[in-house]
N, C-alpha and C positions, 0 to 999 in steps of 0.2 A: 451452466457455464463451464466451458472446457478449458483445461490448462494444457497448453501445448508447449513443446520444447523446440528451440532452434536446432536444426539438424546437426550442427557441429558442437552443440553444448557439451556433450560428454568429453570430447577431445579438448575443448577449451578449459574445462574444469580440471582435467588431468594435468594439462600443461601448467595451470596456475597452482596446482597442489591443493585444490579444494578437496576436503575429506568427505565428500558426499557423492552419492550416485544420482543420476537423473531421476530415478524412481523416488529417492528420498526427497529430492527437491519438489516433486509433484505432491508427495504426501505432506510436506511442510506447508506448501501453498494451500492445500485443501484444508489443513488444520487452521491456518490463518483465516481463510474464508469462513470457516465454521465458528470463528471466535475463540478457538482453543489456544492460539499462539498470539502473543502480543508483538506488534511490529511498529517500528517508527519509520515513516516514509512520507514521500510527497510525490505528486505527479510531476512529470517533466515533459517537455516538448522538444523533439529533435527537428530543428529547422531544415536540416539537409534532406531528411526523408519525409517530413511532414507527419511523422508518427507521434501519437500520444503515448508516452512512456510512464513507467513507474519505477521507483527505487525504494526498496524496503530493507530496513535493517531488522534482523530477527535472530533468534537463537535456535539452534538445532536441539534435538533431544539430548545430545551430549554436552550442550552448553556452548558450542562453538558459535561465535558471532559472525554472521554472514550478511552480505548484501545480495539481494535478488533483484535483478533488473529485467524489465520486460516491456513488451508492447501491449497497449490496450487497444483491442479491436473488438468492440462490443459484438456479441456477448462473451468474447473469449479473451484470455490472457495468453501471450506467447512469451515464455521465459527465454531471454537472449543471453544472459550472463549471470553467473554466480561466482562470488569470490569471498574469501575471508576478509574481515575488516582489519585494517591496520591497527597498531597499538593505540594510536591517537583516536581513531574512530571508535574503537572498543571502549576506551575511557569515556568518550562523549556519550556513547550508547548506554553504558552502565549508569552514568549520571541520569540520563533520561529515564531508564528503567526504575531508578530509585525515587523518581519524582511522581507527582500525581497526575501528570499530563496524560 
């Protein structure tokens, strides 16, 4: 399974102030796929493009809570956006992390 990055992802992440490099995003996704990182998310569908998408909330090695959004095109994932969670989202995510779900 390949993990691909949207061609403008690095610029989008820099503009948003995300403290990750594209390489760190790929490493985080690989660790999630290997079951080494816990993530909360769900599939989504983009009616405008017809794409099957995913949104995952997870933590980086430094503890930063981020959302990784991507396209599912079996057998590959293409990451199209990465951003830090808002304070409200981080609180919700932390509550989930402390649950048994």
